[in-house]
One Martini backbone bead per residue (centre of mass of N, CA, C, O) as a GRO file, in nm:
protein
  567
    1MET     BB    1   1.873  15.115  -5.386
    2SER     BB    2   2.172  15.154  -5.470
    3GLN     BB    3   2.491  15.153  -5.349
    4ALA     BB    4   2.585  15.410  -5.492
    5ALA     BB    5   2.331  15.582  -5.403
    6SER     BB    6   2.375  15.548  -5.096
    7ALA     BB    7   2.651  15.666  -5.081
    8ALA     BB    8   2.573  15.946  -5.207
    9ALA     BB    9   2.368  16.013  -4.982
   10LEU     BB   10   2.561  16.008  -4.746
   11ARG     BB   11   2.755  16.224  -4.846
   12SER     BB   12   2.533  16.457  -4.902
   13GLY     BB   13   2.287  16.419  -4.661
   14THR     BB   14   2.004  16.285  -4.774
   15ALA     BB   15   2.022  16.084  -4.565
   16SER     BB   16   1.865  15.932  -4.307
   17PRO     BB   17   1.873  15.894  -4.000
   18SER     BB   18   1.855  15.690  -3.744
   19PRO     BB   19   1.603  15.658  -3.499
   20PHE     BB   20   1.763  15.428  -3.303
   21TRP     BB   21   2.008  15.568  -3.222
   22PRO     BB   22   2.146  15.649  -2.953
   23SER     BB   23   2.214  15.896  -2.777
   24PRO     BB   24   2.472  16.022  -2.604
   25LEU     BB   25   2.319  16.040  -2.335
   26LYS     BB   26   2.220  15.742  -2.333
   27ARG     BB   27   2.506  15.617  -2.348
   28LEU     BB   28   2.615  15.748  -2.094
   29VAL     BB   29   2.428  15.619  -1.904
   30ALA     BB   30   2.490  15.323  -1.976
   31MET     BB   31   2.787  15.351  -1.897
   32LEU     BB   32   2.762  15.436  -1.601
   33ALA     BB   33   2.594  15.193  -1.511
   34ALA     BB   34   2.800  14.979  -1.594
   35LEU     BB   35   3.035  15.081  -1.425
   36LEU     BB   36   2.889  15.044  -1.157
   37LEU     BB   37   2.835  14.749  -1.173
   38GLY     BB   38   3.128  14.656  -1.204
   39ALA     BB   39   3.225  14.781  -0.929
   40LEU     BB   40   3.030  14.619  -0.746
   41LEU     BB   41   3.146  14.338  -0.834
   42ALA     BB   42   3.461  14.404  -0.741
   43LEU     BB   43   3.495  14.549  -0.456
   44PRO     BB   44   3.457  14.304  -0.255
   45GLY     BB   45   3.743  14.177  -0.323
   46LEU     BB   46   3.886  14.392  -0.107
   47THR     BB   47   3.795  14.204   0.113
   48PRO     BB   48   3.916  14.034   0.355
   49THR     BB   49   3.957  13.763   0.514
   50PRO     BB   50   3.866  13.632   0.788
   51ALA     BB   51   3.970  13.555   1.069
   52ARG     BB   52   4.111  13.227   1.181
   53SER     BB   53   4.058  12.909   1.354
   54GLU     BB   54   4.257  12.641   1.208
   55PRO     BB   55   4.443  12.403   1.056
   56ASN     BB   56   4.484  12.615   0.884
   57PHE     BB   57   4.546  12.907   0.835
   58SER     BB   58   4.623  13.139   1.132
   59ALA     BB   59   4.630  13.448   1.239
   60PRO     BB   60   4.631  13.426   1.541
   61ARG     BB   61   4.851  13.213   1.566
   62ALA     BB   62   5.073  13.369   1.403
   63ALA     BB   63   5.079  13.614   1.581
   64GLU     BB   64   5.156  13.478   1.860
   65ARG     BB   65   5.420  13.346   1.759
   66ALA     BB   66   5.563  13.617   1.677
   67ARG     BB   67   5.559  13.748   1.958
   68GLN     BB   68   5.737  13.531   2.097
   69LEU     BB   69   5.994  13.537   1.886
   70LEU     BB   70   6.018  13.872   1.821
   71GLY     BB   71   5.845  14.049   1.961
   72GLU     BB   72   5.737  14.426   2.013
   73GLY     BB   73   5.987  14.558   1.904
   74PRO     BB   74   6.233  14.675   1.766
   75ARG     BB   75   6.474  14.538   1.483
   76PRO     BB   76   6.740  14.636   1.418
   77THR     BB   77   7.031  14.587   1.299
   78SER     BB   78   7.222  14.456   1.569
   79SER     BB   79   7.022  14.450   1.776
   80ASN     BB   80   6.913  14.288   2.055
   81ASN     BB   81   6.637  14.213   1.933
   82ASN     BB   82   6.754  14.086   1.680
   83VAL     BB   83   6.936  13.862   1.801
   84SER     BB   84   6.730  13.721   1.971
   85ALA     BB   85   6.532  13.647   1.745
   86VAL     BB   86   6.728  13.469   1.580
   87GLU     BB   87   6.771  13.255   1.801
   88ARG     BB   88   6.480  13.171   1.837
   89MET     BB   89   6.416  13.086   1.546
   90ARG     BB   90   6.620  12.863   1.518
   91GLU     BB   91   6.523  12.681   1.754
   92TRP     BB   92   6.242  12.647   1.650
   93PHE     BB   93   6.305  12.502   1.382
   94ARG     BB   94   6.435  12.258   1.517
   95THR     BB   95   6.176  12.155   1.679
   96ARG     BB   96   6.049  12.103   1.368
   97GLY     BB   97   6.286  11.944   1.200
   98LEU     BB   98   6.462  12.147   1.077
   99ASP     BB   99   6.717  12.286   0.881
  100ALA     BB  100   6.907  12.509   1.084
  101GLU     BB  101   7.044  12.861   1.034
  102ILE     BB  102   7.307  13.101   1.046
  103GLN     BB  103   7.384  13.390   0.845
  104GLU     BB  104   7.692  13.568   0.848
  105ALA     BB  105   7.799  13.928   0.825
  106THR     BB  106   8.025  14.189   0.761
  107VAL     BB  107   7.924  14.522   0.718
  108ARG     BB  108   7.860  14.837   0.571
  109LEU     BB  109   7.669  15.065   0.792
  110GLN     BB  110   7.669  15.386   0.824
  111GLY     BB  111   8.004  15.374   0.858
  112LYS     BB  112   7.982  15.072   0.990
  113ASP     BB  113   8.040  14.780   1.133
  114THR     BB  114   7.804  14.506   1.057
  115THR     BB  115   7.598  14.251   1.171
  116ILE     BB  116   7.447  14.009   0.978
  117ARG     BB  117   7.131  13.794   1.011
  118ASN     BB  118   7.034  13.495   0.881
  119VAL     BB  119   6.754  13.285   0.853
  120LEU     BB  120   6.741  12.922   0.816
  121ALA     BB  121   6.517  12.674   0.657
  122ARG     BB  122   6.482  12.308   0.590
  123ARG     BB  123   6.277  12.099   0.383
  124ALA     BB  124   6.280  11.790   0.282
  125GLY     BB  125   6.213  11.616  -0.013
  126SER     BB  126   6.087  11.362  -0.262
  127SER     BB  127   6.100  11.551  -0.497
  128PRO     BB  128   6.194  11.672  -0.775
  129GLY     BB  129   6.371  11.951  -0.800
  130LYS     BB  130   6.371  12.259  -0.720
  131ALA     BB  131   6.339  12.482  -0.480
  132VAL     BB  132   6.139  12.655  -0.251
  133LEU     BB  133   6.146  13.016  -0.168
  134LEU     BB  134   6.094  13.176   0.139
  135VAL     BB  135   6.065  13.541   0.191
  136ALA     BB  136   6.145  13.725   0.499
  137HIS     BB  137   6.200  14.010   0.684
  138HIS     BB  138   6.313  14.081   1.029
  139ASP     BB  139   6.366  14.365   1.005
  140THR     BB  140   6.374  14.710   1.121
  141VAL     BB  141   6.316  15.011   1.179
  142PRO     BB  142   6.386  15.259   1.369
  143GLY     BB  143   6.106  15.290   1.597
  144SER     BB  144   5.975  15.020   1.472
  145PRO     BB  145   5.802  14.718   1.507
  146GLY     BB  146   5.705  14.597   1.228
  147VAL     BB  147   5.448  14.430   1.159
  148GLY     BB  148   5.401  14.483   0.854
  149ASP     BB  149   5.735  14.565   0.848
  150ASN     BB  150   5.772  14.210   0.866
  151THR     BB  151   5.622  14.018   1.068
  152MET     BB  152   5.404  13.888   0.898
  153GLY     BB  153   5.592  13.739   0.710
  154VAL     BB  154   5.719  13.565   0.930
  155ALA     BB  155   5.459  13.434   1.033
  156ILE     BB  156   5.407  13.276   0.773
  157ALA     BB  157   5.658  13.105   0.778
  158LEU     BB  158   5.609  12.968   1.053
  159GLU     BB  159   5.343  12.832   0.972
  160ILE     BB  160   5.463  12.662   0.752
  161ALA     BB  161   5.655  12.506   0.919
  162GLU     BB  162   5.434  12.366   1.084
  163PHE     BB  163   5.329  12.201   0.830
  164LEU     BB  164   5.635  12.054   0.786
  165ARG     BB  165   5.694  11.878   1.051
  166ASP     BB  166   5.512  11.634   0.957
  167GLY     BB  167   5.615  11.378   0.814
  168ARG     BB  168   5.631  11.299   0.471
  169TRP     BB  169   5.754  11.505   0.225
  170LYS     BB  170   5.633  11.513  -0.121
  171GLY     BB  171   5.790  11.745  -0.218
  172ARG     BB  172   5.983  11.981  -0.248
  173ASP     BB  173   6.195  12.178  -0.138
  174VAL     BB  174   6.189  12.394   0.153
  175ILE     BB  175   6.275  12.733   0.199
  176LEU     BB  176   6.355  12.951   0.478
  177LEU     BB  177   6.403  13.318   0.463
  178MET     BB  178   6.539  13.547   0.708
  179THR     BB  179   6.612  13.852   0.659
  180ASP     BB  180   6.854  14.105   0.675
  181ALA     BB  181   6.888  14.429   0.596
  182GLU     BB  182   6.659  14.553   0.413
  183GLU     BB  183   6.652  14.852   0.534
  184SER     BB  184   6.980  14.864   0.424
  185GLY     BB  185   6.980  14.741   0.114
  186LEU     BB  186   6.939  14.421   0.080
  187ARG     BB  187   7.173  14.257   0.227
  188GLY     BB  188   7.067  13.970   0.298
  189ALA     BB  189   6.986  13.877   0.016
  190ASP     BB  190   7.266  13.924  -0.110
  191LEU     BB  191   7.411  13.719   0.073
  192PHE     BB  192   7.259  13.467  -0.027
  193VAL     BB  193   7.303  13.482  -0.338
  194ASN     BB  194   7.642  13.506  -0.304
  195ASN     BB  195   7.692  13.294  -0.022
  196HIS     BB  196   7.507  13.033  -0.061
  197ARG     BB  197   7.469  12.697  -0.122
  198TRP     BB  198   7.142  12.700  -0.184
  199MET     BB  199   7.107  12.882  -0.433
  200SER     BB  200   7.155  12.666  -0.664
  201GLU     BB  201   6.864  12.516  -0.558
  202VAL     BB  202   6.681  12.742  -0.672
  203GLY     BB  203   6.370  12.791  -0.856
  204THR     BB  204   6.184  12.955  -0.656
  205VAL     BB  205   6.019  13.260  -0.536
  206ILE     BB  206   5.887  13.405  -0.229
  207ASN     BB  207   5.768  13.720  -0.137
  208VAL     BB  208   5.720  13.902   0.190
  209ASP     BB  209   5.630  14.258   0.171
  210SER     BB  210   5.507  14.532   0.331
  211ARG     BB  211   5.334  14.882   0.327
  212GLY     BB  212   5.132  14.758   0.535
  213ASN     BB  213   4.854  14.621   0.774
  214GLY     BB  214   4.626  14.574   0.530
  215GLY     BB  215   4.406  14.411   0.352
  216PRO     BB  216   4.459  14.271   0.076
  217ALA     BB  217   4.603  14.040  -0.103
  218LEU     BB  218   4.902  14.121  -0.313
  219LEU     BB  219   4.980  14.048  -0.640
  220TYR     BB  220   5.254  14.259  -0.800
  221GLU     BB  221   5.499  14.052  -0.861
  222VAL     BB  222   5.718  13.911  -1.110
  223GLY     BB  223   5.933  13.707  -1.260
  224PRO     BB  224   6.075  13.526  -1.454
  225GLU     BB  225   5.906  13.303  -1.617
  226SER     BB  226   5.591  13.348  -1.514
  227ALA     BB  227   5.399  13.148  -1.648
  228ASN     BB  228   5.468  12.881  -1.492
  229VAL     BB  229   5.401  12.993  -1.214
  230LEU     BB  230   5.108  13.064  -1.265
  231ARG     BB  231   5.019  12.783  -1.365
  232ALA     BB  232   5.059  12.644  -1.085
  233ILE     BB  233   4.864  12.846  -0.896
  234THR     BB  234   4.581  12.887  -1.025
  235PRO     BB  235   4.397  12.641  -0.944
  236ASN     BB  236   4.434  12.728  -0.614
  237MET     BB  237   4.365  13.032  -0.658
  238LYS     BB  238   4.068  13.181  -0.503
  239ARG     BB  239   4.234  13.438  -0.349
  240VAL     BB  240   4.316  13.745  -0.515
  241VAL     BB  241   4.509  14.034  -0.569
  242ALA     BB  242   4.584  14.132  -0.913
  243ASN     BB  243   4.842  14.317  -1.110
  244SER     BB  244   5.071  14.406  -1.360
  245LEU     BB  245   5.071  14.706  -1.324
  246PHE     BB  246   5.230  14.708  -1.049
  247ALA     BB  247   5.500  14.631  -1.177
  248GLU     BB  248   5.536  14.894  -1.327
  249VAL     BB  249   5.523  15.077  -1.082
  250ALA     BB  250   5.761  14.946  -0.917
  251GLU     BB  251   5.984  15.064  -1.111
  252HIS     BB  252   5.900  15.376  -0.979
  253ALA     BB  253   5.960  15.323  -0.704
  254PRO     BB  254   6.125  15.428  -0.394
  255THR     BB  255   6.123  15.124  -0.348
  256ALA     BB  256   6.233  14.801  -0.219
  257SER     BB  257   6.288  14.448  -0.236
  258ASP     BB  258   6.415  14.136  -0.215
  259PHE     BB  259   6.303  14.049  -0.501
  260MET     BB  260   6.508  14.209  -0.676
  261VAL     BB  261   6.751  14.028  -0.630
  262PHE     BB  262   6.621  13.767  -0.760
  263ARG     BB  263   6.540  13.887  -1.028
  264LYS     BB  264   6.836  13.961  -1.112
  265ALA     BB  265   6.919  13.638  -1.077
  266GLY     BB  266   6.677  13.482  -1.244
  267ILE     BB  267   6.428  13.422  -1.047
  268PRO     BB  268   6.148  13.293  -1.022
  269GLY     BB  269   5.838  13.461  -0.909
  270LEU     BB  270   5.673  13.614  -0.609
  271ASN     BB  271   5.498  13.918  -0.487
  272PHE     BB  272   5.381  14.003  -0.172
  273ALA     BB  273   5.117  14.219  -0.016
  274LEU     BB  274   5.039  14.491   0.197
  275ILE     BB  275   4.880  14.843   0.140
  276GLN     BB  276   4.723  14.901   0.380
  277GLY     BB  277   4.799  15.111   0.630
  278LEU     BB  278   5.029  15.347   0.566
  279ASP     BB  279   5.048  15.516   0.833
  280HIS     BB  280   5.230  15.278   0.971
  281TYR     BB  281   5.472  15.312   0.797
  282HIS     BB  282   5.758  15.340   0.974
  283ALA     BB  283   5.600  15.346   1.256
  284PRO     BB  284   5.526  15.324   1.591
  285SER     BB  285   5.225  15.210   1.511
  286ASP     BB  286   5.347  14.923   1.410
  287THR     BB  287   5.127  14.714   1.554
  288TRP     BB  288   4.921  14.474   1.674
  289ASP     BB  289   4.688  14.673   1.755
  290ASN     BB  290   4.684  14.789   1.436
  291ALA     BB  291   4.637  14.531   1.308
  292ASP     BB  292   4.510  14.328   1.037
  293LEU     BB  293   4.410  14.004   1.052
  294ASP     BB  294   4.264  13.975   0.793
  295GLY     BB  295   4.504  14.042   0.614
  296LEU     BB  296   4.680  13.810   0.722
  297GLN     BB  297   4.484  13.586   0.630
  298ASP     BB  298   4.500  13.654   0.324
  299LEU     BB  299   4.807  13.633   0.288
  300GLY     BB  300   4.849  13.349   0.398
  301ASP     BB  301   4.669  13.195   0.212
  302ALA     BB  302   4.818  13.274  -0.054
  303VAL     BB  303   5.109  13.184   0.022
  304THR     BB  304   5.060  12.892   0.093
  305LEU     BB  305   4.939  12.808  -0.185
  306ALA     BB  306   5.191  12.884  -0.347
  307VAL     BB  307   5.396  12.705  -0.214
  308PHE     BB  308   5.249  12.426  -0.255
  309SER     BB  309   5.211  12.445  -0.555
  310LEU     BB  310   5.511  12.453  -0.628
  311ALA     BB  311   5.617  12.205  -0.458
  312LEU     BB  312   5.398  12.001  -0.622
  313ASP     BB  313   5.511  12.058  -0.885
  314PRO     BB  314   5.614  11.928  -1.153
  315ALA     BB  315   5.908  11.893  -1.290
  316ASP     BB  316   5.929  11.989  -1.604
  317ARG     BB  317   5.634  11.963  -1.748
  318VAL     BB  318   5.691  12.234  -1.910
  319PRO     BB  319   5.783  12.450  -2.112
  320SER     BB  320   5.867  12.755  -2.162
  321THR     BB  321   5.646  13.068  -2.179
  322GLY     BB  322   5.745  13.295  -2.033
  323ASP     BB  323   5.591  13.580  -1.989
  324ALA     BB  324   5.327  13.757  -1.800
  325VAL     BB  325   4.986  13.847  -1.775
  326PHE     BB  326   4.788  13.985  -1.493
  327VAL     BB  327   4.452  13.912  -1.335
  328ASP     BB  328   4.189  13.960  -1.144
  329LEU     BB  329   3.849  13.832  -1.049
  330GLY     BB  330   3.721  13.998  -0.809
  331GLY     BB  331   3.931  13.866  -0.591
  332GLY     BB  332   3.981  13.579  -0.714
  333ARG     BB  333   4.066  13.469  -0.967
  334LEU     BB  334   4.330  13.395  -1.194
  335ALA     BB  335   4.445  13.571  -1.474
  336TRP     BB  336   4.641  13.469  -1.773
  337TRP     BB  337   4.898  13.572  -2.020
  338PRO     BB  338   5.103  13.586  -2.255
  339GLU     BB  339   5.257  13.843  -2.390
  340ARG     BB  340   5.228  13.756  -2.691
  341THR     BB  341   4.919  13.724  -2.679
  342GLY     BB  342   4.859  14.023  -2.624
  343THR     BB  343   4.973  14.134  -2.888
  344VAL     BB  344   4.799  13.968  -3.086
  345VAL     BB  345   4.524  14.059  -2.978
  346SER     BB  346   4.553  14.369  -3.014
  347CYS     BB  347   4.612  14.356  -3.313
  348GLY     BB  348   4.352  14.203  -3.387
  349CYS     BB  349   4.160  14.426  -3.299
  350LEU     BB  350   4.255  14.644  -3.483
  351LEU     BB  351   4.189  14.496  -3.746
  352ALA     BB  352   3.894  14.432  -3.687
  353ILE     BB  353   3.790  14.727  -3.661
  354THR     BB  354   3.876  14.810  -3.940
  355ALA     BB  355   3.711  14.595  -4.089
  356MET     BB  356   3.429  14.677  -3.979
  357GLY     BB  357   3.429  14.960  -4.097
  358TRP     BB  358   3.445  14.863  -4.391
  359LEU     BB  359   3.197  14.683  -4.389
  360GLY     BB  360   2.994  14.907  -4.324
  361ALA     BB  361   3.045  15.062  -4.587
  362LYS     BB  362   2.970  14.824  -4.786
  363ARG     BB  363   2.670  14.826  -4.630
  364ARG     BB  364   2.588  15.144  -4.607
  365VAL     BB  365   2.653  15.258  -4.312
  366SER     BB  366   2.919  15.379  -4.429
  367SER     BB  367   3.220  15.542  -4.465
  368SER     BB  368   3.548  15.478  -4.498
  369MET     BB  369   3.648  15.768  -4.433
  370ASP     BB  370   3.507  15.808  -4.168
  371VAL     BB  371   3.686  15.613  -4.007
  372LEU     BB  372   3.954  15.761  -4.037
  373SER     BB  373   3.858  16.039  -3.938
  374ALA     BB  374   3.764  15.935  -3.649
  375ALA     BB  375   4.045  15.837  -3.564
  376CYS     BB  376   4.188  16.108  -3.571
  377ARG     BB  377   3.995  16.271  -3.388
  378ALA     BB  378   4.012  16.085  -3.138
  379GLY     BB  379   4.320  16.095  -3.111
  380ALA     BB  380   4.338  16.392  -3.060
  381CYS     BB  381   4.163  16.403  -2.806
  382MET     BB  382   4.343  16.227  -2.632
  383LEU     BB  383   4.598  16.404  -2.649
  384ALA     BB  384   4.457  16.650  -2.523
  385SER     BB  385   4.406  16.519  -2.249
  386VAL     BB  386   4.698  16.472  -2.166
  387ALA     BB  387   4.807  16.756  -2.195
  388ALA     BB  388   4.615  16.889  -2.003
  389CYS     BB  389   4.678  16.722  -1.754
  390TRP     BB  390   4.984  16.770  -1.742
  391LEU     BB  391   4.975  17.081  -1.711
  392LEU     BB  392   4.796  17.096  -1.460
  393LEU     BB  393   4.975  16.937  -1.274
  394ILE     BB  394   5.231  17.098  -1.291
  395THR     BB  395   5.109  17.371  -1.205
  396VAL     BB  396   4.995  17.284  -0.925
  397GLU     BB  397   5.267  17.191  -0.822
  398TRP     BB  398   5.415  17.462  -0.849
  399LEU     BB  399   5.203  17.593  -0.637
  400GLY     BB  400   5.179  17.375  -0.387
  401VAL     BB  401   4.924  17.183  -0.352
  402PHE     BB  402   5.089  16.934  -0.457
  403GLY     BB  403   5.328  16.720  -0.381
  404PRO     BB  404   5.655  16.768  -0.282
  405ALA     BB  405   5.586  17.064  -0.175
  406THR     BB  406   5.409  16.944   0.083
  407VAL     BB  407   5.663  16.869   0.213
  408ALA     BB  408   5.863  16.891   0.447
  409GLU     BB  409   6.129  17.025   0.537
  410GLY     BB  410   6.421  16.803   0.519
  411ALA     BB  411   6.347  16.607   0.315
  412SER     BB  412   6.417  16.397   0.119
  413GLU     BB  413   6.373  16.319  -0.211
  414LEU     BB  414   6.257  16.037  -0.154
  415ASP     BB  415   6.056  16.110   0.067
  416ALA     BB  416   5.896  16.319  -0.088
  417TYR     BB  417   5.799  16.132  -0.309
  418ARG     BB  418   5.656  15.932  -0.126
  419LEU     BB  419   5.470  16.135   0.036
  420ALA     BB  420   5.317  16.246  -0.219
  421TYR     BB  421   5.217  15.936  -0.350
  422TRP     BB  422   5.226  15.760  -0.064
  423PRO     BB  423   4.994  15.891  -0.060
  424ALA     BB  424   4.803  16.116  -0.195
  425SER     BB  425   4.832  16.447  -0.254
  426GLY     BB  426   4.557  16.609  -0.340
  427PRO     BB  427   4.310  16.424  -0.458
  428ILE     BB  428   4.093  16.637  -0.548
  429TRP     BB  429   4.267  16.779  -0.760
  430GLN     BB  430   4.332  16.540  -0.930
  431ALA     BB  431   4.042  16.451  -0.996
  432ALA     BB  432   3.963  16.718  -1.124
  433ILE     BB  433   4.169  16.705  -1.358
  434MET     BB  434   4.078  16.448  -1.487
  435LEU     BB  435   3.780  16.530  -1.538
  436ALA     BB  436   3.842  16.783  -1.713
  437ALA     BB  437   3.999  16.636  -1.938
  438ILE     BB  438   3.776  16.435  -2.022
  439LEU     BB  439   3.554  16.643  -2.071
  440GLY     BB  440   3.700  16.812  -2.286
  441ALA     BB  441   3.746  16.584  -2.491
  442SER     BB  442   3.450  16.500  -2.526
  443LEU     BB  443   3.344  16.766  -2.634
  444LEU     BB  444   3.538  16.774  -2.873
  445ALA     BB  445   3.436  16.514  -3.002
  446LEU     BB  446   3.143  16.592  -3.046
  447GLY     BB  447   3.230  16.803  -3.264
  448LEU     BB  448   3.424  16.624  -3.455
  449LEU     BB  449   3.197  16.383  -3.501
  450ARG     BB  450   3.019  16.552  -3.644
  451GLY     BB  451   2.872  16.406  -3.935
  452LEU     BB  452   2.912  16.108  -3.853
  453ASP     BB  453   2.861  15.812  -3.854
  454GLY     BB  454   2.817  15.596  -3.596
  455TRP     BB  455   2.982  15.351  -3.687
  456ALA     BB  456   3.234  15.498  -3.792
  457ALA     BB  457   3.291  15.644  -3.526
  458THR     BB  458   3.322  15.395  -3.345
  459CYS     BB  459   3.545  15.254  -3.496
  460GLY     BB  460   3.741  15.496  -3.498
  461ALA     BB  461   3.750  15.551  -3.182
  462TRP     BB  462   3.884  15.266  -3.116
  463MET     BB  463   4.150  15.266  -3.264
  464PRO     BB  464   4.331  15.429  -3.049
  465VAL     BB  465   4.289  15.222  -2.826
  466ALA     BB  466   4.418  14.985  -2.980
  467ALA     BB  467   4.690  15.128  -3.024
  468LEU     BB  468   4.759  15.169  -2.726
  469THR     BB  469   4.740  14.870  -2.638
  470THR     BB  470   4.962  14.771  -2.834
  471GLY     BB  471   5.186  14.940  -2.714
  472LEU     BB  472   5.179  14.833  -2.428
  473ALA     BB  473   5.224  14.524  -2.510
  474LEU     BB  474   5.517  14.596  -2.620
  475LEU     BB  475   5.644  14.797  -2.387
  476LEU     BB  476   5.414  14.747  -2.132
  477PRO     BB  477   5.267  14.467  -2.055
  478GLY     BB  478   5.149  14.503  -1.767
  479SER     BB  479   4.960  14.758  -1.845
  480SER     BB  480   4.749  14.577  -2.026
  481ALA     BB  481   4.563  14.420  -1.830
  482PRO     BB  482   4.304  14.637  -1.789
  483VAL     BB  483   4.259  14.688  -2.124
  484LEU     BB  484   4.238  14.436  -2.309
  485PRO     BB  485   3.957  14.328  -2.220
  486ILE     BB  486   3.800  14.575  -2.319
  487LEU     BB  487   3.879  14.559  -2.611
  488PHE     BB  488   3.786  14.266  -2.669
  489PHE     BB  489   3.476  14.313  -2.590
  490ALA     BB  490   3.435  14.541  -2.793
  491THR     BB  491   3.494  14.372  -3.045
  492LEU     BB  492   3.285  14.159  -2.997
  493THR     BB  493   3.035  14.348  -2.999
  494MET     BB  494   3.075  14.451  -3.284
  495GLY     BB  495   3.038  14.180  -3.420
  496VAL     BB  496   2.746  14.133  -3.319
  497VAL     BB  497   2.622  14.388  -3.438
  498LEU     BB  498   2.699  14.358  -3.743
  499PHE     BB  499   2.608  14.042  -3.779
  500GLY     BB  500   2.338  14.025  -3.564
  501LEU     BB  501   2.277  14.324  -3.619
  502GLU     BB  502   2.185  14.648  -3.637
  503PRO     BB  503   2.399  14.915  -3.606
  504SER     BB  504   2.145  15.133  -3.588
  505SER     BB  505   2.039  15.022  -3.339
  506ARG     BB  506   1.945  15.040  -3.008
  507LEU     BB  507   2.081  14.777  -2.911
  508GLY     BB  508   2.358  14.819  -3.041
  509GLY     BB  509   2.423  15.090  -2.896
  510LEU     BB  510   2.399  14.985  -2.603
  511LEU     BB  511   2.606  14.755  -2.616
  512LEU     BB  512   2.852  14.942  -2.691
  513ALA     BB  513   2.820  15.082  -2.405
  514ALA     BB  514   2.801  14.840  -2.187
  515VAL     BB  515   3.013  14.623  -2.206
  516PRO     BB  516   3.285  14.777  -2.183
  517SER     BB  517   3.198  14.918  -1.914
  518LEU     BB  518   3.169  14.678  -1.741
  519VAL     BB  519   3.462  14.587  -1.760
  520ALA     BB  520   3.599  14.855  -1.670
  521GLY     BB  521   3.470  14.849  -1.380
  522PHE     BB  522   3.581  14.573  -1.296
  523LEU     BB  523   3.905  14.656  -1.341
  524LEU     BB  524   3.933  14.975  -1.243
  525ALA     BB  525   3.827  15.017  -0.963
  526PRO     BB  526   4.046  14.873  -0.788
  527LEU     BB  527   4.279  15.044  -0.882
  528GLU     BB  528   4.186  15.310  -0.768
  529VAL     BB  529   4.160  15.238  -0.467
  530LEU     BB  530   4.463  15.131  -0.441
  531GLY     BB  531   4.626  15.360  -0.580
  532TRP     BB  532   4.580  15.621  -0.418
  533SER     BB  533   4.676  15.504  -0.137
  534ALA     BB  534   4.961  15.295  -0.224
  535ALA     BB  535   5.068  15.289  -0.566
  536GLY     BB  536   5.127  15.574  -0.728
  537LEU     BB  537   4.890  15.676  -0.940
  538SER     BB  538   4.944  16.006  -0.879
  539MET     BB  539   5.136  16.036  -1.077
  540PRO     BB  540   5.162  16.214  -1.353
  541LEU     BB  541   5.215  15.992  -1.563
  542LEU     BB  542   4.992  15.792  -1.462
  543THR     BB  543   4.754  15.997  -1.480
  544ALA     BB  544   4.776  16.062  -1.792
  545ALA     BB  545   4.741  15.762  -1.884
  546ARG     BB  546   4.455  15.728  -1.761
  547VAL     BB  547   4.319  15.949  -1.926
  548ALA     BB  548   4.356  15.832  -2.199
  549VAL     BB  549   4.184  15.582  -2.153
  550LEU     BB  550   3.915  15.710  -2.049
  551ALA     BB  551   3.880  15.909  -2.290
  552GLY     BB  552   3.865  15.690  -2.500
  553LEU     BB  553   3.616  15.544  -2.396
  554VAL     BB  554   3.413  15.787  -2.398
  555ILE     BB  555   3.442  15.857  -2.694
  556ALA     BB  556   3.365  15.568  -2.811
  557ILE     BB  557   3.080  15.552  -2.651
  558ALA     BB  558   2.936  15.857  -2.641
  559CYS     BB  559   3.002  16.041  -2.914
  560PRO     BB  560   2.864  15.913  -3.125
  561ARG     BB  561   2.655  15.962  -3.413
  562GLN     BB  562   2.344  15.922  -3.594
  563GLU     BB  563   2.465  16.049  -3.894
  564PRO     BB  564   2.521  16.197  -4.168
  565ALA     BB  565   2.721  16.305  -4.387
  566ARG     BB  566   2.878  16.591  -4.501
  567ALA     BB  567   2.990  16.769  -4.783
   0.00000   0.00000   0.00000
């Protein structure tokens, strides 16, 4: 049969569908199995390293030292406990041979003059280049011992000071800054940035400040020019949970850390935290008895490696490569790429998918108009899922089932927002709404894509996902971290199927279902586990955005059918 005759048969519906293309049900099963496998491979990475006692970072040793120097009671700014802890820390740093001092200033806090006290310690090095600054605030909110927020951070700094005490330090200068009044508006960090002579010598900053007291170490935020910072730490960072999506979430969070002050000052750097154990956050129960020493071990290992990797990195080894997008690989190695690379790759995937749809039509696998039609129909279904999810969330919130309306009366707007989404209130309702929106969009897509050839529908259905990923890479680069790899491997698999296999074959259909699903499970499952409990992913805007991505994946993977177009 000639090419023209084949195309006419396809358009008229007289061509027979391939008997080998897996049915939507089979591809859905393959998708779910691959998602589960990916999740099972990734979720063990959320288990923190067991606490240990050894010459390297030791959580039990760090905890005991922090107990002795900071005490076990609350340390709000200017309280007796706070002042005593500041003096003890300064003297302890001096006994370790570090240049230590207290930076004081009187500021207005809650309508009265209050003295805030930062503790600084510096270890001079023999390498050129600007200093590495490690920051951890030592104050707590009134009524909370603040072990998670943020005695653990100070404990890590003290342990690192112990490592720096002996011998001739061959790296760059390392400055340890224990800020005060972080809980009162980041005032200690602001005092250092604007009023200390060492500030002009700082090249990179690492901040440690947790919103919980356990779980895995999370690298969730970076400063400007982040590509060079990540380049320096990646070879040594063998164990960390990281995702630049959390940096985008942090922009909408009702809380801030000292890192924000340095980021606004243009200092490159990293922000680490623990986010599990949120029930103890700012509570009287935030004590060492309730603390997770495994989490402290995980956090201490990551921060120590980051500090020494940056301090030993040759100064000005490579020119700046701008900002970066980053993601961990199952809680192990860190992967990152420049933001502009993400934009190029996502645009390339969109063009490649479009081209493969056209090539499929040229090879009489499908009609080129089917590809465009499938793209429009799949895009409409994705938009429908977002609209349905958003309307349902707003309606159920308005009814008071979850959200700020569930918070006790008398709470400030900020506290109501935080308590409603960190962790999520009404998670079962929210999960049900997400599933309903995705299921509804998928059923709609099954009907709208009926009559289109399977290859055309597959290429077309992936095009809105590629367009969404490109938009994220351009507008919110950090949020593309978990989505771009899925799109990349989907595009790669489509190329293998088109050029190496028969697109209508059973193996080709199953590969198109399984490979992107495996990557999706590997990257998205940890985000869901961490996000619902402590990262604010239950906010309506972020919930609807995740529904768009998940609905797009289900539509592209499970909904196309292998059948001829009807006239």
